[in-house]
C-alpha positions in Angstrom: 149.5 73.1 -101.5 148.4 69.4 -101.9 149.8 67.0 -99.2 150.6 63.4 -100.1 150.9 60.8 -97.2 153.2 57.9 -98.0 155.0 55.3 -96.0 158.7 55.6 -95.0 159.7 52.7 -97.3 158.2 54.3 -100.3 159.9 57.6 -99.4 163.3 55.9 -99.4 162.6 54.3 -102.8 161.5 57.6 -104.3 164.6 59.5 -102.9 166.9 56.8 -104.3 165.2 57.0 -107.7 165.4 60.7 -107.8 169.1 60.6 -107.0 169.7 58.1 -109.8 167.9 60.3 -112.3 169.8 63.4 -111.3 173.2 61.6 -111.6 172.3 60.5 -115.2 171.3 64.1 -116.2 167.6 63.2 -116.5 164.7 65.3 -115.4 164.3 69.1 -114.9 163.5 71.2 -111.9 161.7 73.7 -114.1 158.0 74.0 -113.3 155.6 73.3 -116.1 154.2 76.3 -117.9 150.6 77.3 -117.5 148.2 76.4 -120.3 146.5 79.2 -122.3 143.0 79.9 -121.1 141.8 79.1 -124.7 143.0 75.5 -124.6 140.6 72.8 -125.6 138.7 71.2 -122.7 139.7 67.6 -121.7 137.4 64.7 -122.5 134.5 64.4 -124.9 134.3 63.0 -128.4 136.7 64.5 -130.9 134.8 66.5 -133.5 135.8 67.4 -137.1 134.7 70.4 -139.2 131.4 69.7 -141.0 132.3 70.5 -144.6 128.8 69.6 -145.9 126.7 71.5 -143.5 129.0 73.9 -141.7 129.4 77.7 -142.3 132.2 79.3 -144.2 134.1 82.6 -143.5 136.2 84.1 -146.3 137.9 87.4 -146.5 141.1 89.3 -147.2 143.5 91.5 -145.3 144.1 94.8 -147.1 147.2 97.0 -146.4 146.4 100.7 -146.1 149.4 102.9 -146.7 152.8 102.9 -148.5 154.3 99.5 -148.6 157.5 99.6 -146.6 160.7 98.4 -148.3 161.7 94.9 -147.4 165.1 95.2 -145.6 168.0 93.3 -147.1 169.4 90.7 -144.7 173.2 90.3 -144.4 174.0 86.6 -144.9 177.8 87.1 -145.5 178.7 85.4 -142.2 178.0 82.0 -143.8 179.4 81.3 -147.3 176.6 78.8 -148.0 173.9 81.3 -147.2 175.7 84.1 -149.1 176.0 81.8 -152.2 172.3 81.0 -152.0 171.5 84.7 -152.4 174.3 85.8 -154.7 171.9 86.8 -157.5 169.0 88.0 -155.3 169.5 89.2 -151.7 167.5 87.7 -148.9 164.9 90.2 -147.6 163.1 90.4 -144.3 159.5 89.1 -144.3 158.4 91.2 -141.4 156.0 93.1 -143.7 155.2 91.6 -147.1 152.6 93.6 -149.1 151.3 91.7 -152.1 151.0 93.2 -155.6 147.3 93.5 -155.1 147.7 95.6 -152.0 147.0 92.9 -149.4 149.1 91.7 -146.5 150.9 88.3 -146.5 151.7 86.2 -143.4 148.7 87.3 -141.3 147.4 84.6 -138.9 143.6 84.4 -138.9 141.6 82.3 -136.4 138.3 81.9 -134.6 139.4 83.1 -131.1 136.0 82.8 -129.3 132.5 81.4 -129.8 133.2 77.7 -130.4 131.1 75.2 -128.4 132.8 74.8 -125.0 132.0 71.1 -124.6 133.8 70.1 -127.8 137.3 68.9 -128.4 138.5 68.8 -132.0 140.2 65.9 -133.8 144.0 66.5 -134.3 145.1 65.9 -137.9 147.5 63.0 -138.5 149.3 64.9 -141.2 152.2 66.9 -139.9 152.8 70.6 -140.6 156.3 71.3 -142.1 158.8 74.1 -141.6 161.9 74.0 -143.7 165.3 75.7 -143.3 165.9 76.4 -146.9 168.0 79.2 -148.4 169.0 80.1 -144.9 165.5 81.2 -144.0 162.5 79.5 -142.4 159.8 78.5 -144.9 157.0 79.3 -144.4 157.6 82.4 -142.4 154.3 82.0 -140.5 152.8 78.5 -139.8 149.8 77.3 -137.9 148.8 73.9 -136.5 146.6 72.3 -133.9 147.7 71.6 -130.4 149.1 68.1 -130.4 149.6 68.0 -134.2 153.1 67.0 -135.3 155.5 69.7 -136.5 158.2 68.3 -138.9 161.3 70.5 -139.0 163.5 70.0 -142.0 166.9 71.3 -143.1 167.3 71.4 -146.9 170.5 73.5 -146.8 174.1 72.1 -147.1 174.9 73.8 -143.8 174.1 73.4 -140.1 171.0 75.2 -138.8 169.4 75.6 -135.4 165.7 76.0 -134.5 164.8 77.8 -131.3 161.1 78.5 -130.6 160.5 80.8 -127.6 157.0 80.0 -126.3 155.5 81.4 -123.1 153.2 78.5 -122.2 154.6 75.6 -124.2 158.0 73.8 -123.6 160.9 75.7 -125.2 163.4 73.8 -127.2 166.7 74.6 -128.9 168.1 72.1 -131.3 170.8 72.0 -134.0 170.2 70.2 -137.3 173.0 69.1 -139.6 172.4 68.9 -143.4 171.1 65.6 -144.6 169.7 64.5 -141.2 166.1 63.3 -140.7 163.4 65.9 -139.8 163.0 66.8 -136.1 159.5 66.1 -134.9 157.9 68.2 -132.2 154.4 68.9 -130.8 153.0 71.7 -128.8 150.3 70.6 -126.3 148.9 74.0 -125.5 147.3 76.8 -127.5 149.6 79.7 -128.0 149.6 82.4 -130.7 152.7 83.8 -132.6 155.5 81.9 -130.9 158.7 83.6 -132.1 161.3 81.3 -133.6 165.0 82.2 -134.1 168.2 80.5 -135.2 171.1 80.8 -132.8 173.5 80.2 -135.7 172.1 82.7 -138.2 170.7 85.7 -136.4 168.6 86.9 -139.4 166.4 83.8 -139.4 163.0 84.5 -138.0 159.6 82.8 -138.1 156.4 82.4 -136.1 154.4 79.3 -135.0 150.7 79.5 -134.1 149.2 76.6 -132.0 145.4 76.5 -131.8 143.0 74.1 -130.0 140.6 74.0 -133.0 141.0 73.5 -136.8 139.5 76.9 -137.6 142.4 79.0 -138.7 144.4 80.2 -141.7 147.4 82.2 -142.8 147.2 84.7 -145.6 149.3 84.1 -148.7 150.3 85.8 -151.9 146.8 87.1 -152.5 146.1 88.2 -148.9 142.9 86.0 -148.7 141.8 83.4 -146.2 139.0 80.8 -145.9 137.8 79.0 -142.8 135.3 76.2 -143.5 133.1 73.7 -141.6 132.1 76.0 -138.7 129.1 75.0 -136.6 126.3 77.6 -136.7 127.0 80.3 -134.2 128.4 83.8 -133.5 132.2 84.0 -133.4 135.1 86.3 -132.8 137.4 86.3 -135.8 140.8 87.6 -135.0 143.8 88.5 -137.2 147.4 88.7 -135.8 150.4 90.2 -137.6 154.0 90.2 -136.2 154.4 94.0 -136.7 150.8 95.4 -136.7 149.3 93.4 -133.9 145.7 92.2 -133.6 142.3 93.1 -134.9 139.0 91.2 -134.4 135.3 91.4 -135.5 132.2 89.5 -134.6 130.5 87.4 -137.3 127.5 85.0 -137.3 127.2 82.1 -139.7 124.4 79.6 -140.1 124.4 76.1 -141.5 125.7 76.0 -145.1 126.1 79.8 -145.0 129.0 81.8 -146.4 130.0 85.1 -144.9 132.7 87.6 -145.8 135.0 89.2 -143.2 137.5 91.7 -144.6 140.2 93.5 -142.5 142.3 96.6 -143.2 145.7 97.1 -141.6 147.1 100.6 -141.6 150.8 100.9 -142.3 
């Protein structure tokens, strides 16, 4: 434990300040959570992907097996939510198999191999998550550590967003219809942070926070593309909420394009 030697006058002042803060409800006794070991190193010039000379990794995530039925979610507890899905029921997005046999909502990222002495410039453009139709859209999102997350409520009913991270700060906030977006950031790298709504128990999503810009989420065709990589050998990892992780090693040179396909067994 570190020791701090300070004078008695300063001790009195600090005690008084702490008492004032506590009486106003400020501050927290909770210890800060530990940063993920993959977090970007401090210091050094911020780098950006080299789109002209960097390498590119593209691929797809194929689903092997019989596509499971997407469970119907019961939204009857809220009349607004029930009305929004009167003609077409809301279905779980835990497993979404695309018409071409690929898997949607798979997070793909370079989990190892990037230069250890580099930090990466954080985009100024926020990533959005919307509470729309009484579900989180998109179901899986990704952003860089320190990048702004803009949380919207497009529904005419109250919502609540409650991410449950392990190494970042947890928050739990309600959001009334027509109110401005809630802006949040996550300072530490953390993969597949579960998000729930305390008001509507069927609402689920996942947030991925990465210390580099080399990531993607598969969409309606199950493909991904990661561009601007420095020449090197990397670990490319996929993560799915139900089927877990896979990875493979891949080497790319300057201006080189490589393919990395994955197969997930159902």
